[in-house]
N, C-alpha and C positions, 0 to 999 in steps of 0.2 A: 531446516531447509524446507523449501516449498513442495507442494504435492502437485506438480503439473505433469499430466500424462500427455498432453498435446499442446502444441503451439506456444511453448514457453518464450521463444526468442524475443518477440516483440514487446514483452512486458518490461524488460530491462530490470527484472528482479534478480539480484545476485544470488538469493537463496533458493531459487526454484530448482526442484528435481527435474531431470529431463535435459539439462544442459550438458552437452558434451563438447569438448574442444573441436573446432572445425579445422579447416586447413591452416597451414602456417601463414599463407598469404592473407587469409581473412583476419587473423589475429594481428598482423602487422598493421593492416589497414585500420584496425580499431585504435591502435596507438596514435595514429596521426590523422584524425578526422578532418583537419584542414586541408588534406590532400584533395578533398572533394569540394573545396570552397570556391566553386566557380559559378558563373551564371547569375541568375537573379538573386540567389542568396547573398553571394559576394558583393553585389551592388548595394544591398540594403543592410547587411550586417557584417561585423567582423567578430571573430571568436576570441574570447578571453580565457581566463583561467579554467581548469577543469574543476567541475563541482562534484562529479561522481562518475562511476564506470560500472557498466554491467557486462554480460557475457557477449552481447551483440551491439552495444551502443555506448557512446560516451556523452555525458551531459556537460556542457560548457557554458560559461557566461556568454551572452550575446549582447553586443553593443551596437545600437543603431548608428548607421553612418550619417543619417539625415541631421543637418546642422540644427542645433537647438533642442534636439531630443535626447534627453540624458537618462531616460529610463532604461534599466538593464533587464534583460530577459534570460531565461534558462533555455538553452538550445540543446535538444536531444538529437544527436547525430547518429542515425542508424545506418549500419553498413549493409548495403543492399546485397553484396555478394554473399553475406553470411546467412541470408534469409532463405528458408525453404518456401515452397509455394504456400504451404499452411501458415508459416510465420508472416509471410507478406499479406495474406488475407486478414490475419489477426491485427497487424499493424494498420491496415486500411480501415478495418472496423473501428479500431481505437480513434483514429483521426475523424472518421465520419461521426462517431458518437460525440467526441469532444466538440466538434463544430456545432452541434445542436445544443450544447449545454450553456446556459446563461443564468447562473446562480451565484450569489456571493460566497457560497460555501463549497464551490467546486472550482478546482484549478482551471484557469482559462487558457485555451489554445488560441494564440494571437494569429498564427499563420502556419502554413506548411509548404515546404519547397521540396519537390522531388527532382533530383539532378542525377548526373551520370553515376556516381558512386554512392551517394548518400540520400537519405530522407533527412530533412531538417525540420523538427518540430519546434516552433517558437512558443514557449510556454511561460506563463506567469512565474516570476521568480519569488520563491518562498524564502524570505530572509529569516524567518523565525525558527526554522528547523522543525524537528518532530515534536508533536504534542507531548508525548510521554517524557521527553527530555526536559521540556519546560516545567511539567508538573513536579518531577523530582528535584528541580532547582528551587522549589518553594520552601520557605521556612515554616509557613503555617498553611494548613489545608483542612478544608471542612466540606461537608456535604453539598453546600451551595456551589462551591468551586467545581465539584464533580458534576452536579446537575447541569450547570451552564454549559460545560463542554459537551455533554451528551445531548442536550437540547439543540445546540448548533449543528452537530453531526446528523441528528435525526431530521432536522429541517431540510438539510441538503439531500439526504438519502430519500426523503419523501418526494422531493422534486424529481430525482433520478427514477424512482419507481413509477411515479405518475407519467413519466415519459416512456414507460415500458422497457426500462433497461435494468438489467441485473449487473451490479459491479463485480461480484464474485471473488474479490480479493481484499476485503476490508480487514486491515490489520494496523498495528501501531505505525509501521514504516510509511503508510499511506495516508496518515493524518498529519497534515502539515500546518504550521502557523505562518501567516503572511508577513508579520513583522516581529521585531524583537521586543516590542513594548506593549503588545496586546495579547493577553492570555486566552481570549475567547474567539479570536478571529481564525477559526480553524477551517481548513479546506480539505476536501476528499481529493486525493490525487491518484495517479497511475491507473488508467482505464485499460490496461493492456489485456485484461481478461474480461472486460465488460462486453455484454452481448445483448442485443435487442431481443425482447421476449414478449411477443405479441399476444401470446395466450399462456394459460397456466401449464406448468409441467412441460415446457417446450425444449428444455436444455438437457443435454446428456454428458457433455464433456466433464470429465473428472479434473477439476482444477481448484486451486486455493492454496492455503498454507496450514499445515498441521497445527492443531491447537485452536484454529479459528474456523475451520471448515465444517460445514453442516453435516449431520448424520446421513441425510438422504443422499448426499454426494458420495460419502464413503460406501454407502450400500449399493451404489450403482444404479439408483433409481432416477427417473426423470424428475427435474426440479425446475424452480423458477426463482423470482427475487425474494421469496421467503427465506432462501438460504442466507441472504445478506442480514436478515434479522437475527439469525443464530449468531452470526459473527458479531453483530452489535451487542448481543447478550454477553459474549466473552469479553469484549472490550469494556463494557460497562462494568462487569465484575471486576476486572483488573483495576479500572480507574477508581473504584470505590474501595475494593478490598486490598489492593496492592499486589496481588499475585493472580495467576490464571486459574480458572476453575478446573481445567483439564491439564494435567502435567504429569508425564511419565517419560523417563529416559528411553524406555522401550516403545517404539513407534506402534507396534502391534497392540500393546496394552493401552496406549493412548487412544488409538482409534476405537478400541473396544469400549472404553469409558465414554467416548463421544457418542457412539452409536446407541448406547444405553442411557445417555444423559445422566451419567453417574458422577455427581459433584455434590458439595455441601457447603453450608455457610458456617465456617468454624467460629465458635463463640468468641474467642479472644479478639477476632477482627470484625465480627459482624453483630455482636450484641447491641452496640450503640447505634448501628445503622438503622434508619427508619424502615418500617415494614413496607411502606409504599416502594422504596428503592428495590427491596428484595423481591417484591411482587412483580415489578416490571422485568427484572432479571429472569425470574422463573417463566414469565410469559414468553420471553425471547428464547430461552433455553428449553423450549418444548420440543421433544424429539419428533412428534408428528407435525409436519409442516402445515397440514390442514387446520391444526388447532393453534398454531403459533400466532402471536400477535402480529398484525400488519404494521407497517411504518406509520401509516395515518392514524391508526389506533394508538400506537405508542406516543405520537406527538400530543395526543389528547389525554394521556394517562395522568392520574392524580399526582404522581411524583413530579412529572414535568411541569405541572401547573402549580405546584405547592408553594406556599408563602415563603419568601426569601428569608425572613427572620427565623422561621422554624428550622430551615436547613442549615443556616449559618451557625446555629447553635450546637450542631453536631460535629464535634472535633474528630478529624481523621488523622491526627498526628501519629498515632502508633501504626496505622495502615500506610501512611506516607513513608515511614522507615522501611516497612516491608516492600513497598513499591520501589524504593531506591535500590534495594538488594536485587529485586527481580530485573529491573531495568539494566543494572550493571551486568548481570548475567546475559541478558538479551544483547546488549551491545558487544560484549566479549565474544559471544557466539557469532554475531555478524562479522566482527573483526577477523575471526578465524577463517570464516568462509572467504573473506576478501583476500587474506594472505594466501590461502590455497589457490584461489583464482590467479593471484599475482604470480605465485610460484609456477603455475602451469604456463602462464604467459612467458616467464623468463626461460623456462625449459624449451618452449617453442622457438624463442628468439635465439637461444644458444644452439639449438639444432639447425636452424637456418644458417647461422654463421658458420658452423662446422661444415655444412654441406657446400656453402659458398667457397670456403677455403679449400675444401677437397676438390671442387671443380675447377679451381684456379691452378692446381698443381700441374 
């Protein structure tokens, strides 16, 4: 589950801590986002199948009504009545930030409609699914595959940071592939926690996802986009090693390890990995953010620039098997959270039905 202490609603992350069921009326509205399908949005798009659902929004396929335009979009339908003032501010921040983003490695916001009951965010449709799911589907895997993924992510993150923005929730679920046939066309998605950061250490909201969150956030210190580089270090460790550097069923112990930077490169999975790769991970997973590598520095690191042939010779087949086990557990956990959310929804619907029947007696 996520570690969100404030403004979780606008992020549409199913696993964020801080989500509590709202009123029955709010949850019913979430079930039928086309109820708000009026005005300018309705004139330009029609809603298709449901692609995903979060606590306060539903993502549906968006089909342009304009004749001859066959491109499909992902429409995030956010229920306005379910948003607190802080949630609304976070959503508008997300929209404002996405409007400024123009990079091939960042999901594109095509348009935004604010209407009576809903915000409609017209987003680039990511047909390839999550990066991690694509990796575990591979039959063969080497260090070059891993490096190419990381290089693409770093290039996009450098653009974000140069625009003085901290993403604040980099994790597997937010690394998506544009198509089903390209393994390196990765895009960073979900800017629900993203925040403009005009100067160093200007952020204080504790947010992110356990396992990926930076130690300075857990310590309650002011921070900046250096926190994203910690998350990149965790992601890089998983992509190469096949399992997370920080893992504990007990959240208190997990946070202790993160705050102390307590991890290791286990020989059975890391002996064959290049020293350059491990060096970049170490520089990302540096507890002191002032000493942590920046994204610009990481983009110029020797591992990122390393010869393709040298990296392709490092077989990560054993690590891929471990990766598949980790990803299966991750997906199972995500599924459990979705079932719990669904059961809460069913209970609310049942309560409404009983109340309605009682009122008609």
